[in-house]
N, C-alpha and C positions, 0 to 999 in steps of 0.2 A: 728671725728678727722680731722682737716684740714679745709680749707676755699674754696678750689677749687678742683673739680674732673674732670679727663679727662676720658671719657668713650664713648662707642658706644651708638647711640641714642636708638637702640632696647634694649640694656641692661638696660638703664634708664627706658624705658616703662615697662620693667618687674619688676624692683625695685619699681616703682611708685605705682604698684598695692598692694604692701605690706606695705605701709605707709598710714597714714590718710590724709585726705584732708588738715587738718590744717598744718601738717608737709610739705606737697607738697608746700604749700603757701610760705614756707620759702626758697625755691630753685628757681633759674632762669637760663635760658640759657645765657651764655655770649657770644655775637656775636664778630666776628673779628673786627667790626668797633667800639667796645667799648660799644655798647648799650646792653641792656638786654631784654629778652623775657620771658613770663610766660611758665612754663613747659607744660601747657595745649595747647600751640600753636600747630595746626595740622602739619605744615610744618615749623619747626623752622629753624633758621640759623645754619649752620654747618661750621666747620672749614675745614674739608676735608672729602670726601666721596670715597669709594672704588667701582669701577665698579663690576658688577657681572662677574664671570668667563665666558669666552667665547671661541669659537673655531674659529681659523683663517685659512681660506682656500683660494685657488686660485679661481678666479671668475669662471673659466671654470668647476670647480668641486662643486660649491656651491649647485646647484640644486640637483646633485646626492647625496651629502652628507646630505643635508636636508631630502630628501626622506628616506635615510637609517636611520638617527637618529630618525625620526618620527616613523618608524616601530619599532626600537629598544626600544624607549621610551614608546610606547603605547601598545605593543603586549606581555607584560609579562604574562606568565601563572598564573592562579589563585592558582594552587597547586605547592608548592615548587618553587617560582620564582628565589630564589637565585642560584639554580643549572642549570638555563637556560643559553644558549650562549648569548641571548640578554641582560640579567642582567650583565653578565661578561663583555661583550663588552661595554655596557654603562658605567660601573664603571672603565674600563681601560681608557676611554676617559675622563670621569669626575667623580671622586670618590665622593661618598656620595650624588650625586645629584639625587633627586627624580624625577624632571621634566626637561625636556629640551624644551625651548621655542624658537620658530622661530621669528626672528626679521622681522618686517614688511618691512624694507628697508635694503639694503646692505650699510655697512659703511667701511671706511678704519679703520685700528687699531688706528691710531692717533686721528681720529675724534671721535671714540668711547671712547677713554680714556679722550679726552678733555671735553667730556659731563660731566664727574664726577668732582664735585667741588674741585678745587685745587689739584687734584690728581697728575697731572704732575708736578706741582710746588713743591709739598711735595717730590716727587721723586728726583727732582733736588736738593733739599735742604739737601738730605742725602749724599752729596758728601764728608762730613767730615767722613763718615763711608764706604768709598769705598774700598772693599776688592778684587776687580776684578783682581788685579795684585798679589794676594797672594794665596797660596795653603796650604792645611793641608796634610801632608805626612803621611799616614796611613800604618804602617808596619804589613804585614800579611805573612803567609807562601805561597808558590807559587801554592798550591793546591786549595781546595774547598774554603778556606778563602779568598783567592785572587779573586776568581771568584765572591764571595759575595761582596767583597769590590768594584770591578769594577762596579757591578750592583748598588750598593749604590751610587757610584760617578755619574753614568749616571742619576739616578733618581733625586738626589740632584740637578744636574745641569738642568734638565728639569723643576724642581719646582723653580728654581731661588735661591737656597740656596747658600750663600757665606760664607767663601771662597770656592774654589773648592777643592775637595778631590782628591789627588793623591795617588794611591796604589803603594807601594814599597815592595820588598821582600829581605830577607837577602842574597840570592844567586844571585841577579841581577848583582853583580859586578864580579861573576866568573862563567860564563858558562851557563847563562839562556837566553841570547839574541838570537833572531831567526837567527842571522848570524852565530851562532855556530853549526847549523845543528844538526846532530844526537847526538852530545855531549850535546846539550841542553836537549833533551828528556831523555837521560840517567841520566844527573844530576838531572833533576826535578824528574824523576821516582825514583831515589835512595833516594832523600830527602823525598819524599812523603812516600816511603816504610818505612824509618826510623821513620818518624813521626807516621805512622799508627801502628808501632810496639812499640810505647811508647817513641819515641825520641822527644817528643814535647818540652822537655826542651832545646834541641839544637836550635830549631827555636826560643824559647822565649829569650834565651841568646843572639842569634844573633840580634834580634830586639832590645834588650836592649842596645847592643853594638852600634847599628846604631843610636839610640836615643843619646848615649853618644858622638858619633862623629858628631852629628848635621845633619845626613842624613835622619832622620825621626822625626816626632813630636808626633805621638801616636802609641800605640801597644795594641793589645788584647792578653790576656794570660789566660789560664785555671787556675782555682783556685788552682788546685793540683800542678801547676808549678809556683805558686806566688813566693815561697821561692827561687826557682832557678833564676828567673828573678831578684830578689832583691840582690842575691849573685853576679850576673853579673854587677849590677848597683845599688848601695845602695841609689842613689838619685831619683830613680823612685817614683812617687806618684800614688796612687790609685785614679782614677777619678770617675768612676761610676760602678755599676754592670750591665752589659749587660744582664745577665741571671744568674741563681743560680750557673752556672759552669763556667761563663766567666767574666773577668774583663777588663775595659778599662783603660790604664795607660799612663801617660805622665811624662816627665822629669821635 
């Protein structure tokens, strides 16, 4: 179906092995200049390429970090490597990476990115999807859920996920700011206590009210509190199941 396909080159190479030579002859690579190339071309024209993930460090630390990463990447134990600190460290730095390759020369980040065909140009062309000035306000309780939300926001920002996630809680408008001193601790402690004793409906209702007032965009709610949240705001919509016991809801 269709006349033109947009795909990664390596994905095409995998697909190419599943079709006959005659069928492959019916396909061509379309180049940015309007010409075409055979799919058997070893290094065909590409519209845009993505550079491999890399680590950017200060020049003063490059040799030290290179030595450390070399040790981490090549010294995995043969028995149960996943439980070793080296494996954990390597995956914290670069998840799912099997090998860390040292570059022969040192490059500035801009030079490295410029080596990838049209990568910087493509990034500039995404200005129409600029969400850098927007945030998603995720309403959670001020306890463990808030801590998880904060971690999620930090991780998303580190990976360049946009818009930013801003974590908000129902009680932030009445006594949870750090400037309130001991009152803050007592207020949070009391709410956490109520939540742990089955008062989760109070928190869900409050988040639902924050969505109604336009003070939040998303909220998570336990499945057994779903009806309570809907009673507080009948316009809430179920977005996704985050787990068998947790729902993500929007207004």
